[in-house]
PDB file of N, H, CA, C and O in Angstrom:
ATOM      1  N   MET A   1    -125.937   0.513  75.284  1.00  0.00           N
ATOM      2  CA  MET A   1    -125.416  -0.633  74.534  1.00  0.00           C
ATOM      3  C   MET A   1    -126.515  -1.686  74.389  1.00  0.00           C
ATOM      4  O   MET A   1    -127.164  -2.049  75.370  1.00  0.00           O
ATOM      5  N   GLU A   2    -126.723  -2.173  73.166  1.00  0.00           N
ATOM      6  H   GLU A   2    -126.196  -1.878  72.369  1.00  0.00           H
ATOM      7  CA  GLU A   2    -127.750  -3.155  72.891  1.00  0.00           C
ATOM      8  C   GLU A   2    -127.307  -4.534  73.369  1.00  0.00           C
ATOM      9  O   GLU A   2    -126.156  -4.927  73.179  1.00  0.00           O
ATOM     10  N   ASN A   3    -128.222  -5.257  73.986  1.00  0.00           N
ATOM     11  H   ASN A   3    -129.157  -4.938  74.141  1.00  0.00           H
ATOM     12  CA  ASN A   3    -127.937  -6.584  74.499  1.00  0.00           C
ATOM     13  C   ASN A   3    -128.601  -7.607  73.584  1.00  0.00           C
ATOM     14  O   ASN A   3    -129.826  -7.728  73.582  1.00  0.00           O
ATOM     15  N   ILE A   4    -127.805  -8.349  72.801  1.00  0.00           N
ATOM     16  H   ILE A   4    -126.810  -8.250  72.802  1.00  0.00           H
ATOM     17  CA  ILE A   4    -128.317  -9.347  71.862  1.00  0.00           C
ATOM     18  C   ILE A   4    -127.963 -10.730  72.393  1.00  0.00           C
ATOM     19  O   ILE A   4    -126.821 -10.985  72.775  1.00  0.00           O
ATOM     20  N   ASP A   5    -128.957 -11.626  72.413  1.00  0.00           N
ATOM     21  H   ASP A   5    -129.885 -11.419  72.102  1.00  0.00           H
ATOM     22  CA  ASP A   5    -128.664 -12.981  72.872  1.00  0.00           C
ATOM     23  C   ASP A   5    -127.949 -13.767  71.768  1.00  0.00           C
ATOM     24  O   ASP A   5    -127.903 -13.340  70.614  1.00  0.00           O
ATOM     25  N   LEU A   6    -127.402 -14.900  72.139  1.00  0.00           N
ATOM     26  H   LEU A   6    -127.439 -15.247  73.076  1.00  0.00           H
ATOM     27  CA  LEU A   6    -126.613 -15.716  71.215  1.00  0.00           C
ATOM     28  C   LEU A   6    -127.435 -16.120  70.000  1.00  0.00           C
ATOM     29  O   LEU A   6    -126.943 -16.051  68.874  1.00  0.00           O
ATOM     30  N   ARG A   7    -128.671 -16.540  70.208  1.00  0.00           N
ATOM     31  H   ARG A   7    -129.071 -16.596  71.123  1.00  0.00           H
ATOM     32  CA  ARG A   7    -129.531 -16.958  69.108  1.00  0.00           C
ATOM     33  C   ARG A   7    -129.680 -15.831  68.081  1.00  0.00           C
ATOM     34  O   ARG A   7    -129.513 -16.050  66.882  1.00  0.00           O
ATOM     35  N   GLN A   8    -129.992 -14.637  68.558  1.00  0.00           N
ATOM     36  H   GLN A   8    -130.127 -14.459  69.533  1.00  0.00           H
ATOM     37  CA  GLN A   8    -130.182 -13.504  67.656  1.00  0.00           C
ATOM     38  C   GLN A   8    -128.879 -13.121  66.963  1.00  0.00           C
ATOM     39  O   GLN A   8    -128.884 -12.760  65.786  1.00  0.00           O
ATOM     40  N   ALA A   9    -127.778 -13.196  67.675  1.00  0.00           N
ATOM     41  H   ALA A   9    -127.773 -13.489  68.631  1.00  0.00           H
ATOM     42  CA  ALA A   9    -126.480 -12.873  67.077  1.00  0.00           C
ATOM     43  C   ALA A   9    -126.167 -13.830  65.924  1.00  0.00           C
ATOM     44  O   ALA A   9    -125.660 -13.406  64.885  1.00  0.00           O
ATOM     45  N   ILE A  10    -126.463 -15.097  66.103  1.00  0.00           N
ATOM     46  H   ILE A  10    -126.875 -15.441  66.947  1.00  0.00           H
ATOM     47  CA  ILE A  10    -126.221 -16.091  65.048  1.00  0.00           C
ATOM     48  C   ILE A  10    -127.119 -15.816  63.851  1.00  0.00           C
ATOM     49  O   ILE A  10    -126.667 -15.850  62.707  1.00  0.00           O
ATOM     50  N   LEU A  11    -128.391 -15.544  64.119  1.00  0.00           N
ATOM     51  H   LEU A  11    -128.758 -15.517  65.049  1.00  0.00           H
ATOM     52  CA  LEU A  11    -129.320 -15.251  63.025  1.00  0.00           C
ATOM     53  C   LEU A  11    -128.900 -13.999  62.267  1.00  0.00           C
ATOM     54  O   LEU A  11    -128.966 -13.962  61.039  1.00  0.00           O
ATOM     55  N   ASN A  12    -128.473 -12.983  62.990  1.00  0.00           N
ATOM     56  H   ASN A  12    -128.419 -13.012  63.988  1.00  0.00           H
ATOM     57  CA  ASN A  12    -128.007 -11.754  62.340  1.00  0.00           C
ATOM     58  C   ASN A  12    -126.810 -12.021  61.439  1.00  0.00           C
ATOM     59  O   ASN A  12    -126.658 -11.398  60.388  1.00  0.00           O
ATOM     60  N   ARG A  13    -125.973 -12.941  61.856  1.00  0.00           N
ATOM     61  H   ARG A  13    -126.096 -13.447  62.710  1.00  0.00           H
ATOM     62  CA  ARG A  13    -124.749 -13.223  61.094  1.00  0.00           C
ATOM     63  C   ARG A  13    -125.020 -13.919  59.761  1.00  0.00           C
ATOM     64  O   ARG A  13    -124.271 -13.738  58.802  1.00  0.00           O
ATOM     65  N   VAL A  14    -126.088 -14.711  59.701  1.00  0.00           N
ATOM     66  H   VAL A  14    -126.697 -14.857  60.481  1.00  0.00           H
ATOM     67  CA  VAL A  14    -126.341 -15.491  58.481  1.00  0.00           C
ATOM     68  C   VAL A  14    -127.579 -15.060  57.698  1.00  0.00           C
ATOM     69  O   VAL A  14    -127.843 -15.595  56.621  1.00  0.00           O
ATOM     70  N   GLN A  15    -128.328 -14.117  58.215  1.00  0.00           N
ATOM     71  H   GLN A  15    -128.114 -13.682  59.090  1.00  0.00           H
ATOM     72  CA  GLN A  15    -129.622 -13.807  57.597  1.00  0.00           C
ATOM     73  C   GLN A  15    -129.535 -13.329  56.150  1.00  0.00           C
ATOM     74  O   GLN A  15    -130.480 -13.540  55.391  1.00  0.00           O
ATOM     75  N   ASN A  16    -128.464 -12.707  55.750  1.00  0.00           N
ATOM     76  H   ASN A  16    -127.696 -12.535  56.367  1.00  0.00           H
ATOM     77  CA  ASN A  16    -128.341 -12.215  54.380  1.00  0.00           C
ATOM     78  C   ASN A  16    -127.508 -13.128  53.484  1.00  0.00           C
ATOM     79  O   ASN A  16    -127.173 -12.761  52.358  1.00  0.00           O
ATOM     80  N   ASN A  17    -127.178 -14.307  53.981  1.00  0.00           N
ATOM     81  H   ASN A  17    -127.449 -14.605  54.896  1.00  0.00           H
ATOM     82  CA  ASN A  17    -126.370 -15.250  53.201  1.00  0.00           C
ATOM     83  C   ASN A  17    -127.181 -15.844  52.053  1.00  0.00           C
ATOM     84  O   ASN A  17    -128.393 -16.033  52.158  1.00  0.00           O
ATOM     85  N   SER A  18    -126.489 -16.132  50.964  1.00  0.00           N
ATOM     86  H   SER A  18    -125.504 -15.978  50.879  1.00  0.00           H
ATOM     87  CA  SER A  18    -127.102 -16.851  49.843  1.00  0.00           C
ATOM     88  C   SER A  18    -127.228 -18.325  50.235  1.00  0.00           C
ATOM     89  O   SER A  18    -126.712 -18.750  51.269  1.00  0.00           O
ATOM     90  N   ARG A  19    -127.912 -19.087  49.404  1.00  0.00           N
ATOM     91  H   ARG A  19    -128.331 -18.742  48.564  1.00  0.00           H
ATOM     92  CA  ARG A  19    -128.026 -20.537  49.648  1.00  0.00           C
ATOM     93  C   ARG A  19    -126.637 -21.177  49.692  1.00  0.00           C
ATOM     94  O   ARG A  19    -126.352 -22.022  50.541  1.00  0.00           O
ATOM     95  N   GLU A  20    -125.793 -20.761  48.769  1.00  0.00           N
ATOM     96  H   GLU A  20    -126.025 -20.075  48.079  1.00  0.00           H
ATOM     97  CA  GLU A  20    -124.448 -21.317  48.713  1.00  0.00           C
ATOM     98  C   GLU A  20    -123.659 -20.973  49.978  1.00  0.00           C
ATOM     99  O   GLU A  20    -122.933 -21.813  50.511  1.00  0.00           O
ATOM    100  N   GLN A  21    -123.804 -19.747  50.448  1.00  0.00           N
ATOM    101  H   GLN A  21    -124.393 -19.065  50.015  1.00  0.00           H
ATOM    102  CA  GLN A  21    -123.104 -19.341  51.666  1.00  0.00           C
ATOM    103  C   GLN A  21    -123.630 -20.100  52.883  1.00  0.00           C
ATOM    104  O   GLN A  21    -122.852 -20.487  53.756  1.00  0.00           O
ATOM    105  N   LEU A  22    -124.951 -20.315  52.947  1.00  0.00           N
ATOM    106  H   LEU A  22    -125.582 -20.001  52.238  1.00  0.00           H
ATOM    107  CA  LEU A  22    -125.506 -21.105  54.045  1.00  0.00           C
ATOM    108  C   LEU A  22    -124.957 -22.524  54.012  1.00  0.00           C
ATOM    109  O   LEU A  22    -124.616 -23.088  55.051  1.00  0.00           O
ATOM    110  N   ASN A  23    -124.873 -23.095  52.825  1.00  0.00           N
ATOM    111  H   ASN A  23    -125.150 -22.636  51.980  1.00  0.00           H
ATOM    112  CA  ASN A  23    -124.303 -24.428  52.687  1.00  0.00           C
ATOM    113  C   ASN A  23    -122.855 -24.444  53.167  1.00  0.00           C
ATOM    114  O   ASN A  23    -122.444 -25.375  53.860  1.00  0.00           O
ATOM    115  N   GLU A  24    -122.086 -23.433  52.811  1.00  0.00           N
ATOM    116  H   GLU A  24    -122.420 -22.676  52.249  1.00  0.00           H
ATOM    117  CA  GLU A  24    -120.693 -23.344  53.245  1.00  0.00           C
ATOM    118  C   GLU A  24    -120.588 -23.224  54.766  1.00  0.00           C
ATOM    119  O   GLU A  24    -119.700 -23.817  55.378  1.00  0.00           O
ATOM    120  N   VAL A  25    -121.487 -22.462  55.370  1.00  0.00           N
ATOM    121  H   VAL A  25    -122.208 -21.979  54.873  1.00  0.00           H
ATOM    122  CA  VAL A  25    -121.494 -22.326  56.836  1.00  0.00           C
ATOM    123  C   VAL A  25    -121.709 -23.692  57.478  1.00  0.00           C
ATOM    124  O   VAL A  25    -121.006 -24.067  58.416  1.00  0.00           O
ATOM    125  N   ILE A  26    -122.688 -24.431  56.961  1.00  0.00           N
ATOM    126  H   ILE A  26    -123.259 -24.126  56.198  1.00  0.00           H
ATOM    127  CA  ILE A  26    -122.988 -25.747  57.532  1.00  0.00           C
ATOM    128  C   ILE A  26    -121.846 -26.717  57.279  1.00  0.00           C
ATOM    129  O   ILE A  26    -121.367 -27.371  58.205  1.00  0.00           O
ATOM    130  N   GLU A  27    -121.408 -26.814  56.031  1.00  0.00           N
ATOM    131  H   GLU A  27    -121.797 -26.283  55.278  1.00  0.00           H
ATOM    132  CA  GLU A  27    -120.320 -27.735  55.694  1.00  0.00           C
ATOM    133  C   GLU A  27    -119.039 -27.396  56.456  1.00  0.00           C
ATOM    134  O   GLU A  27    -118.295 -28.291  56.857  1.00  0.00           O
ATOM    135  N   GLY A  28    -118.790 -26.130  56.651  1.00  0.00           N
ATOM    136  H   GLY A  28    -119.395 -25.402  56.325  1.00  0.00           H
ATOM    137  CA  GLY A  28    -117.599 -25.703  57.359  1.00  0.00           C
ATOM    138  C   GLY A  28    -117.672 -25.903  58.860  1.00  0.00           C
ATOM    139  O   GLY A  28    -116.654 -25.849  59.550  1.00  0.00           O
ATOM    140  N   SER A  29    -118.875 -26.133  59.366  1.00  0.00           N
ATOM    141  H   SER A  29    -119.702 -26.177  58.805  1.00  0.00           H
ATOM    142  CA  SER A  29    -119.062 -26.299  60.806  1.00  0.00           C
ATOM    143  C   SER A  29    -119.152 -27.758  61.233  1.00  0.00           C
ATOM    144  O   SER A  29    -118.700 -28.119  62.320  1.00  0.00           O
ATOM    145  N   VAL A  30    -119.729 -28.591  60.385  1.00  0.00           N
ATOM    146  H   VAL A  30    -120.096 -28.298  59.502  1.00  0.00           H
ATOM    147  CA  VAL A  30    -119.943 -29.997  60.725  1.00  0.00           C
ATOM    148  C   VAL A  30    -118.601 -30.697  60.858  1.00  0.00           C
ATOM    149  O   VAL A  30    -117.788 -30.698  59.934  1.00  0.00           O
ATOM    150  N   GLY A  31    -118.387 -31.284  62.013  1.00  0.00           N
ATOM    151  H   GLY A  31    -119.048 -31.282  62.763  1.00  0.00           H
ATOM    152  CA  GLY A  31    -117.178 -32.055  62.239  1.00  0.00           C
ATOM    153  C   GLY A  31    -115.933 -31.236  62.500  1.00  0.00           C
ATOM    154  O   GLY A  31    -114.830 -31.781  62.522  1.00  0.00           O
ATOM    155  N   HIS A  32    -116.086 -29.945  62.696  1.00  0.00           N
ATOM    156  H   HIS A  32    -116.982 -29.502  62.678  1.00  0.00           H
ATOM    157  CA  HIS A  32    -114.928 -29.087  62.921  1.00  0.00           C
ATOM    158  C   HIS A  32    -114.992 -28.464  64.318  1.00  0.00           C
ATOM    159  O   HIS A  32    -115.479 -29.091  65.260  1.00  0.00           O
ATOM    160  N   ASP A  33    -114.521 -27.282  64.443  1.00  0.00           N
ATOM    161  H   ASP A  33    -114.126 -26.773  63.678  1.00  0.00           H
ATOM    162  CA  ASP A  33    -114.428 -26.562  65.709  1.00  0.00           C
ATOM    163  C   ASP A  33    -115.755 -26.578  66.479  1.00  0.00           C
ATOM    164  O   ASP A  33    -116.801 -26.220  65.937  1.00  0.00           O
ATOM    165  N   GLU A  34    -115.697 -26.991  67.732  1.00  0.00           N
ATOM    166  H   GLU A  34    -114.848 -27.282  68.172  1.00  0.00           H
ATOM    167  CA  GLU A  34    -116.902 -27.097  68.553  1.00  0.00           C
ATOM    168  C   GLU A  34    -117.565 -25.747  68.820  1.00  0.00           C
ATOM    169  O   GLU A  34    -118.724 -25.698  69.232  1.00  0.00           O
ATOM    170  N   ARG A  35    -116.853 -24.673  68.594  1.00  0.00           N
ATOM    171  H   ARG A  35    -115.912 -24.712  68.259  1.00  0.00           H
ATOM    172  CA  ARG A  35    -117.457 -23.356  68.785  1.00  0.00           C
ATOM    173  C   ARG A  35    -118.585 -23.120  67.791  1.00  0.00           C
ATOM    174  O   ARG A  35    -119.417 -22.239  68.007  1.00  0.00           O
ATOM    175  N   ALA A  36    -118.629 -23.885  66.708  1.00  0.00           N
ATOM    176  H   ALA A  36    -117.953 -24.601  66.533  1.00  0.00           H
ATOM    177  CA  ALA A  36    -119.684 -23.738  65.707  1.00  0.00           C
ATOM    178  C   ALA A  36    -120.974 -24.449  66.109  1.00  0.00           C
ATOM    179  O   ALA A  36    -122.023 -24.195  65.517  1.00  0.00           O
ATOM    180  N   LEU A  37    -120.917 -25.323  67.093  1.00  0.00           N
ATOM    181  H   LEU A  37    -120.064 -25.529  67.574  1.00  0.00           H
ATOM    182  CA  LEU A  37    -122.093 -26.116  67.457  1.00  0.00           C
ATOM    183  C   LEU A  37    -123.304 -25.287  67.883  1.00  0.00           C
ATOM    184  O   LEU A  37    -124.419 -25.625  67.485  1.00  0.00           O
ATOM    185  N   PRO A  38    -123.147 -24.235  68.659  1.00  0.00           N
ATOM    186  CA  PRO A  38    -124.340 -23.435  68.979  1.00  0.00           C
ATOM    187  C   PRO A  38    -125.000 -22.851  67.731  1.00  0.00           C
ATOM    188  O   PRO A  38    -126.225 -22.772  67.651  1.00  0.00           O
ATOM    189  N   GLY A  39    -124.195 -22.448  66.771  1.00  0.00           N
ATOM    190  H   GLY A  39    -123.199 -22.512  66.835  1.00  0.00           H
ATOM    191  CA  GLY A  39    -124.746 -21.913  65.527  1.00  0.00           C
ATOM    192  C   GLY A  39    -125.536 -22.959  64.765  1.00  0.00           C
ATOM    193  O   GLY A  39    -126.609 -22.672  64.234  1.00  0.00           O
ATOM    194  N   LEU A  40    -125.008 -24.168  64.711  1.00  0.00           N
ATOM    195  H   LEU A  40    -124.136 -24.401  65.142  1.00  0.00           H
ATOM    196  CA  LEU A  40    -125.728 -25.242  64.050  1.00  0.00           C
ATOM    197  C   LEU A  40    -127.019 -25.558  64.789  1.00  0.00           C
ATOM    198  O   LEU A  40    -128.033 -25.892  64.176  1.00  0.00           O
ATOM    199  N   GLY A  41    -126.972 -25.451  66.104  1.00  0.00           N
ATOM    200  H   GLY A  41    -126.149 -25.180  66.602  1.00  0.00           H
ATOM    201  CA  GLY A  41    -128.186 -25.678  66.897  1.00  0.00           C
ATOM    202  C   GLY A  41    -129.269 -24.666  66.580  1.00  0.00           C
ATOM    203  O   GLY A  41    -130.445 -25.019  66.488  1.00  0.00           O
ATOM    204  N   VAL A  42    -128.885 -23.422  66.413  1.00  0.00           N
ATOM    205  H   VAL A  42    -127.930 -23.135  66.487  1.00  0.00           H
ATOM    206  CA  VAL A  42    -129.850 -22.380  66.075  1.00  0.00           C
ATOM    207  C   VAL A  42    -130.429 -22.640  64.681  1.00  0.00           C
ATOM    208  O   VAL A  42    -131.634 -22.497  64.475  1.00  0.00           O
ATOM    209  N   LEU A  43    -129.588 -23.015  63.739  1.00  0.00           N
ATOM    210  H   LEU A  43    -128.609 -23.132  63.907  1.00  0.00           H
ATOM    211  CA  LEU A  43    -130.072 -23.314  62.394  1.00  0.00           C
ATOM    212  C   LEU A  43    -130.992 -24.531  62.407  1.00  0.00           C
ATOM    213  O   LEU A  43    -132.013 -24.542  61.719  1.00  0.00           O
ATOM    214  N   PHE A  44    -130.641 -25.548  63.178  1.00  0.00           N
ATOM    215  H   PHE A  44    -129.812 -25.539  63.737  1.00  0.00           H
ATOM    216  CA  PHE A  44    -131.495 -26.726  63.302  1.00  0.00           C
ATOM    217  C   PHE A  44    -132.841 -26.348  63.920  1.00  0.00           C
ATOM    218  O   PHE A  44    -133.884 -26.838  63.488  1.00  0.00           O
ATOM    219  N   GLU A  45    -132.819 -25.487  64.917  1.00  0.00           N
ATOM    220  H   GLU A  45    -131.971 -25.089  65.268  1.00  0.00           H
ATOM    221  CA  GLU A  45    -134.065 -25.040  65.538  1.00  0.00           C
ATOM    222  C   GLU A  45    -134.981 -24.376  64.506  1.00  0.00           C
ATOM    223  O   GLU A  45    -136.193 -24.592  64.520  1.00  0.00           O
ATOM    224  N   MET A  46    -134.405 -23.571  63.614  1.00  0.00           N
ATOM    225  H   MET A  46    -133.421 -23.395  63.602  1.00  0.00           H
ATOM    226  CA  MET A  46    -135.201 -22.929  62.568  1.00  0.00           C
ATOM    227  C   MET A  46    -135.836 -23.977  61.657  1.00  0.00           C
ATOM    228  O   MET A  46    -137.013 -23.876  61.310  1.00  0.00           O
ATOM    229  N   ILE A  47    -135.060 -24.969  61.277  1.00  0.00           N
ATOM    230  H   ILE A  47    -134.104 -25.051  61.559  1.00  0.00           H
ATOM    231  CA  ILE A  47    -135.579 -26.040  60.417  1.00  0.00           C
ATOM    232  C   ILE A  47    -136.691 -26.788  61.136  1.00  0.00           C
ATOM    233  O   ILE A  47    -137.742 -27.053  60.552  1.00  0.00           O
ATOM    234  N   TRP A  48    -136.468 -27.125  62.389  1.00  0.00           N
ATOM    235  H   TRP A  48    -135.615 -26.910  62.864  1.00  0.00           H
ATOM    236  CA  TRP A  48    -137.445 -27.888  63.169  1.00  0.00           C
ATOM    237  C   TRP A  48    -138.775 -27.145  63.264  1.00  0.00           C
ATOM    238  O   TRP A  48    -139.839 -27.742  63.107  1.00  0.00           O
ATOM    239  N   LYS A  49    -138.708 -25.847  63.518  1.00  0.00           N
ATOM    240  H   LYS A  49    -137.843 -25.362  63.646  1.00  0.00           H
ATOM    241  CA  LYS A  49    -139.926 -25.049  63.664  1.00  0.00           C
ATOM    242  C   LYS A  49    -140.700 -24.928  62.357  1.00  0.00           C
ATOM    243  O   LYS A  49    -141.916 -24.734  62.376  1.00  0.00           O
ATOM    244  N   GLU A  50    -140.019 -25.039  61.232  1.00  0.00           N
ATOM    245  H   GLU A  50    -139.031 -25.197  61.216  1.00  0.00           H
ATOM    246  CA  GLU A  50    -140.660 -24.837  59.928  1.00  0.00           C
ATOM    247  C   GLU A  50    -141.057 -26.137  59.242  1.00  0.00           C
ATOM    248  O   GLU A  50    -141.584 -26.108  58.130  1.00  0.00           O
ATOM    249  N   THR A  51    -140.817 -27.266  59.879  1.00  0.00           N
ATOM    250  H   THR A  51    -140.389 -27.289  60.783  1.00  0.00           H
ATOM    251  CA  THR A  51    -141.171 -28.545  59.278  1.00  0.00           C
ATOM    252  C   THR A  51    -142.243 -29.226  60.118  1.00  0.00           C
ATOM    253  O   THR A  51    -142.492 -28.853  61.264  1.00  0.00           O
ATOM    254  N   GLY A  52    -142.862 -30.224  59.524  1.00  0.00           N
ATOM    255  H   GLY A  52    -142.659 -30.526  58.593  1.00  0.00           H
ATOM    256  CA  GLY A  52    -143.958 -30.920  60.194  1.00  0.00           C
ATOM    257  C   GLY A  52    -143.536 -32.252  60.785  1.00  0.00           C
ATOM    258  O   GLY A  52    -142.357 -32.603  60.829  1.00  0.00           O
ATOM    259  N   ASP A  53    -144.538 -32.970  61.233  1.00  0.00           N
ATOM    260  H   ASP A  53    -145.496 -32.684  61.198  1.00  0.00           H
ATOM    261  CA  ASP A  53    -144.307 -34.236  61.928  1.00  0.00           C
ATOM    262  C   ASP A  53    -143.563 -35.262  61.087  1.00  0.00           C
ATOM    263  O   ASP A  53    -142.721 -35.994  61.608  1.00  0.00           O
ATOM    264  N   THR A  54    -143.862 -35.324  59.794  1.00  0.00           N
ATOM    265  H   THR A  54    -144.546 -34.730  59.371  1.00  0.00           H
ATOM    266  CA  THR A  54    -143.185 -36.302  58.934  1.00  0.00           C
ATOM    267  C   THR A  54    -141.686 -36.029  58.897  1.00  0.00           C
ATOM    268  O   THR A  54    -140.877 -36.945  59.047  1.00  0.00           O
ATOM    269  N   ASP A  55    -141.320 -34.767  58.697  1.00  0.00           N
ATOM    270  H   ASP A  55    -141.977 -34.023  58.574  1.00  0.00           H
ATOM    271  CA  ASP A  55    -139.902 -34.411  58.685  1.00  0.00           C
ATOM    272  C   ASP A  55    -139.271 -34.595  60.060  1.00  0.00           C
ATOM    273  O   ASP A  55    -138.128 -35.042  60.160  1.00  0.00           O
ATOM    274  N   HIS A  56    -140.000 -34.258  61.116  1.00  0.00           N
ATOM    275  H   HIS A  56    -140.929 -33.895  61.035  1.00  0.00           H
ATOM    276  CA  HIS A  56    -139.482 -34.453  62.480  1.00  0.00           C
ATOM    277  C   HIS A  56    -139.186 -35.931  62.712  1.00  0.00           C
ATOM    278  O   HIS A  56    -138.123 -36.291  63.218  1.00  0.00           O
ATOM    279  N   ASN A  57    -140.134 -36.775  62.339  1.00  0.00           N
ATOM    280  H   ASN A  57    -140.997 -36.482  61.928  1.00  0.00           H
ATOM    281  CA  ASN A  57    -139.932 -38.215  62.522  1.00  0.00           C
ATOM    282  C   ASN A  57    -138.729 -38.707  61.738  1.00  0.00           C
ATOM    283  O   ASN A  57    -137.960 -39.531  62.232  1.00  0.00           O
ATOM    284  N   HIS A  58    -138.561 -38.210  60.519  1.00  0.00           N
ATOM    285  H   HIS A  58    -139.186 -37.540  60.117  1.00  0.00           H
ATOM    286  CA  HIS A  58    -137.412 -38.613  59.702  1.00  0.00           C
ATOM    287  C   HIS A  58    -136.100 -38.178  60.360  1.00  0.00           C
ATOM    288  O   HIS A  58    -135.148 -38.956  60.420  1.00  0.00           O
ATOM    289  N   MET A  59    -136.051 -36.945  60.849  1.00  0.00           N
ATOM    290  H   MET A  59    -136.825 -36.313  60.801  1.00  0.00           H
ATOM    291  CA  MET A  59    -134.830 -36.456  61.495  1.00  0.00           C
ATOM    292  C   MET A  59    -134.520 -37.247  62.765  1.00  0.00           C
ATOM    293  O   MET A  59    -133.371 -37.614  63.010  1.00  0.00           O
ATOM    294  N   VAL A  60    -135.545 -37.506  63.566  1.00  0.00           N
ATOM    295  H   VAL A  60    -136.478 -37.208  63.368  1.00  0.00           H
ATOM    296  CA  VAL A  60    -135.335 -38.264  64.804  1.00  0.00           C
ATOM    297  C   VAL A  60    -134.922 -39.695  64.480  1.00  0.00           C
ATOM    298  O   VAL A  60    -134.028 -40.242  65.126  1.00  0.00           O
ATOM    299  N   ASP A  61    -135.561 -40.304  63.493  1.00  0.00           N
ATOM    300  H   ASP A  61    -136.288 -39.861  62.968  1.00  0.00           H
ATOM    301  CA  ASP A  61    -135.180 -41.662  63.094  1.00  0.00           C
ATOM    302  C   ASP A  61    -133.737 -41.712  62.617  1.00  0.00           C
ATOM    303  O   ASP A  61    -132.995 -42.633  62.961  1.00  0.00           O
ATOM    304  N   THR A  62    -133.340 -40.727  61.828  1.00  0.00           N
ATOM    305  H   THR A  62    -133.942 -39.979  61.548  1.00  0.00           H
ATOM    306  CA  THR A  62    -131.961 -40.663  61.338  1.00  0.00           C
ATOM    307  C   THR A  62    -130.987 -40.528  62.502  1.00  0.00           C
ATOM    308  O   THR A  62    -129.975 -41.227  62.551  1.00  0.00           O
ATOM    309  N   LEU A  63    -131.287 -39.642  63.427  1.00  0.00           N
ATOM    310  H   LEU A  63    -132.109 -39.074  63.387  1.00  0.00           H
ATOM    311  CA  LEU A  63    -130.441 -39.457  64.604  1.00  0.00           C
ATOM    312  C   LEU A  63    -130.375 -40.729  65.434  1.00  0.00           C
ATOM    313  O   LEU A  63    -129.296 -41.143  65.859  1.00  0.00           O
ATOM    314  N   TYR A  64    -131.525 -41.350  65.666  1.00  0.00           N
ATOM    315  H   TYR A  64    -132.402 -41.014  65.321  1.00  0.00           H
ATOM    316  CA  TYR A  64    -131.587 -42.586  66.450  1.00  0.00           C
ATOM    317  C   TYR A  64    -130.726 -43.674  65.810  1.00  0.00           C
ATOM    318  O   TYR A  64    -129.935 -44.331  66.488  1.00  0.00           O
ATOM    319  N   GLN A  65    -130.886 -43.856  64.508  1.00  0.00           N
ATOM    320  H   GLN A  65    -131.528 -43.322  63.958  1.00  0.00           H
ATOM    321  CA  GLN A  65    -130.105 -44.874  63.803  1.00  0.00           C
ATOM    322  C   GLN A  65    -128.603 -44.581  63.885  1.00  0.00           C
ATOM    323  O   GLN A  65    -127.795 -45.483  64.105  1.00  0.00           O
ATOM    324  N   HIS A  66    -128.250 -43.329  63.709  1.00  0.00           N
ATOM    325  H   HIS A  66    -128.906 -42.596  63.530  1.00  0.00           H
ATOM    326  CA  HIS A  66    -126.838 -42.958  63.781  1.00  0.00           C
ATOM    327  C   HIS A  66    -126.266 -43.236  65.168  1.00  0.00           C
ATOM    328  O   HIS A  66    -125.168 -43.779  65.292  1.00  0.00           O
ATOM    329  N   LEU A  67    -126.997 -42.870  66.191  1.00  0.00           N
ATOM    330  H   LEU A  67    -127.888 -42.429  66.089  1.00  0.00           H
ATOM    331  CA  LEU A  67    -126.522 -43.063  67.551  1.00  0.00           C
ATOM    332  C   LEU A  67    -126.398 -44.550  67.896  1.00  0.00           C
ATOM    333  O   LEU A  67    -125.441 -44.957  68.554  1.00  0.00           O
ATOM    334  N   HIS A  68    -127.343 -45.339  67.464  1.00  0.00           N
ATOM    335  H   HIS A  68    -128.121 -45.008  66.930  1.00  0.00           H
ATOM    336  CA  HIS A  68    -127.328 -46.747  67.824  1.00  0.00           C
ATOM    337  C   HIS A  68    -126.377 -47.556  66.964  1.00  0.00           C
ATOM    338  O   HIS A  68    -125.849 -48.570  67.422  1.00  0.00           O
ATOM    339  N   ASN A  69    -126.143 -47.135  65.732  1.00  0.00           N
ATOM    340  H   ASN A  69    -126.572 -46.312  65.360  1.00  0.00           H
ATOM    341  CA  ASN A  69    -125.158 -47.821  64.898  1.00  0.00           C
ATOM    342  C   ASN A  69    -123.741 -47.514  65.365  1.00  0.00           C
ATOM    343  O   ASN A  69    -122.860 -48.365  65.246  1.00  0.00           O
ATOM    344  N   LYS A  70    -123.504 -46.325  65.891  1.00  0.00           N
ATOM    345  H   LYS A  70    -124.220 -45.633  65.988  1.00  0.00           H
ATOM    346  CA  LYS A  70    -122.172 -45.930  66.369  1.00  0.00           C
ATOM    347  C   LYS A  70    -121.831 -46.634  67.678  1.00  0.00           C
ATOM    348  O   LYS A  70    -120.659 -46.890  67.954  1.00  0.00           O
ATOM    349  N   GLN A  71    -122.838 -46.949  68.483  1.00  0.00           N
ATOM    350  H   GLN A  71    -123.790 -46.742  68.259  1.00  0.00           H
ATOM    351  CA  GLN A  71    -122.582 -47.560  69.791  1.00  0.00           C
ATOM    352  C   GLN A  71    -122.413 -49.059  69.718  1.00  0.00           C
ATOM    353  O   GLN A  71    -121.858 -49.660  70.638  1.00  0.00           O
ATOM    354  N   GLY A  72    -122.868 -49.668  68.667  1.00  0.00           N
ATOM    355  H   GLY A  72    -123.319 -49.180  67.919  1.00  0.00           H
ATOM    356  CA  GLY A  72    -122.857 -51.119  68.586  1.00  0.00           C
ATOM    357  C   GLY A  72    -121.692 -51.677  67.984  1.00  0.00           C
ATOM    358  O   GLY A  72    -121.582 -52.898  67.868  1.00  0.00           O
TER     359      GLY A  72
END
């Protein structure tokens, strides 16, 4: 029996999706069932690895602003 880790299982599930299907996966996961969060984490990891410092800074700034605006 093949042993696949969670990350690979998630990638296998979406690797053949169209752009529209990927969008539906994300839209259908954001703000819904918490079981989708690991999948979103794997997708975010892919984005993070493929982007540079400018995009990283933008994402972190966006997250920081969101977190601090929600707490205040």
